[in-house]
N, C-alpha and C positions, 0 to 999 in steps of 0.2 A: 525548486526545492530551497535554494538560498534565501529567497524572500520569506518563506515560511519557517526557516530556521531548522530545517530537516537535516539531521546528520545520519549518514548511512554507516552502520556498524559491520555489516556482514552481507555479501551477495554470492549465492550459488544458485544453481537450478533447483536445489532442495530447500533453500531457505533464504529469506532477505529479512533483515532486521534494522530498523531505524528508529530514531527519537525525533520528537518535536516538542517545543515548549508550548505551554498553553498561552502564556503572555504573548500578545501580539496576534493571536490566532482566535480571538473571542468575538462573540456576536454581542448585540446590545445589552443583553442581560448579564454579561461578563462570564458566560460559559463558552467552553470550547465550541467553536463554529463547526457545525456538521460538515460543511464544505471543506474546512481545514482537515478534518478527519479523513474525508474522501480523497483529498490530495495526497495525504500520507499513504492511504491504502492502495490508491492506483500506482503511485511511485514505487512502493515496495513490490507489488505484484508484477508490474511491468519490468523492473529490473531483474526479478527472478526469471520471468518468461524470456527476457532478452538472453539471460545466460543459458537458458535451455535451448534457444534457437541458434546460438552461436556455434560455430563461426560462419555457417553458410546462410543463415537466415536472420530475420528480424522479427520482433514481435510488436503488434499494434493492438491497443486495446479496443474491444468492440462492445463490451457491456460491463457495467459497474453496478452492483447492488450493495447497498450499506444500510445497516440498522443500528440505531443509536440506543444504547441501553442504559447508560449512566452518564451524568454530566461531570465536567472537570472544570474547576476554576483556577487552579494553580498548578505549579510544578511542570513535570514533563510526562508525556505519553510515549509509549513504545509500541511500535507496530512490528508484527511478525507475519510474514507471508510463507505459506506452505503449499505445495501442490495438491490439487485434487485429481488433476488429469494433465499428463504431458504427452501429447500426440504430435503427429507429423504436421498437422495443420491448425490444431487448436491446443491451447494451454489454459487451464483454469486454476486459480489460486485462491485459498481461503486466507483472508488477512484478519487478524485479531489485534485490536488496539487496546492496551491496558494502561491504567494509571500507575502511579508509583507504589500503590499498595497491591498490585496485581490483580485488580478488579477490571473486568472487562467493561470498556467504555463504548466500544463499537465492534461490529463484526461485518466483514464485507467479503464479497465474492467478486473476482475479476476474471472475465474471459478475454483472452488475447488470440488474435489470428497470427499464425506463424506464416510468414512470407518469405520468398527468396530474397537474399541481400540485394539492395538496389531497388526493391519493388516498394510501392507505397499504395 
């Protein structure tokens, strides 16, 4: 997360919010790289799932799906993860990434397996 410039603003089982600069995270056309958006989405969803699993469990990502709807060339994007399902063995989070104007750049869905602490 440090390499991508991600800053975590809030983490609970109900919400995880973080920001990431576009600069330094672009593809050859100068647009925000889709992989960078995926890193932000999976990071936020995983942190929220880990908060859900704690203190007796851990969360490991098992599926990530992301759709890119708008490009970003400058500024900062903000990601927000909210739960779609929080169960005993599976947690699913929706992650919306927005530009500084509040427009959706990408939308992702992350599924995490909830495992006992110490298991991998």
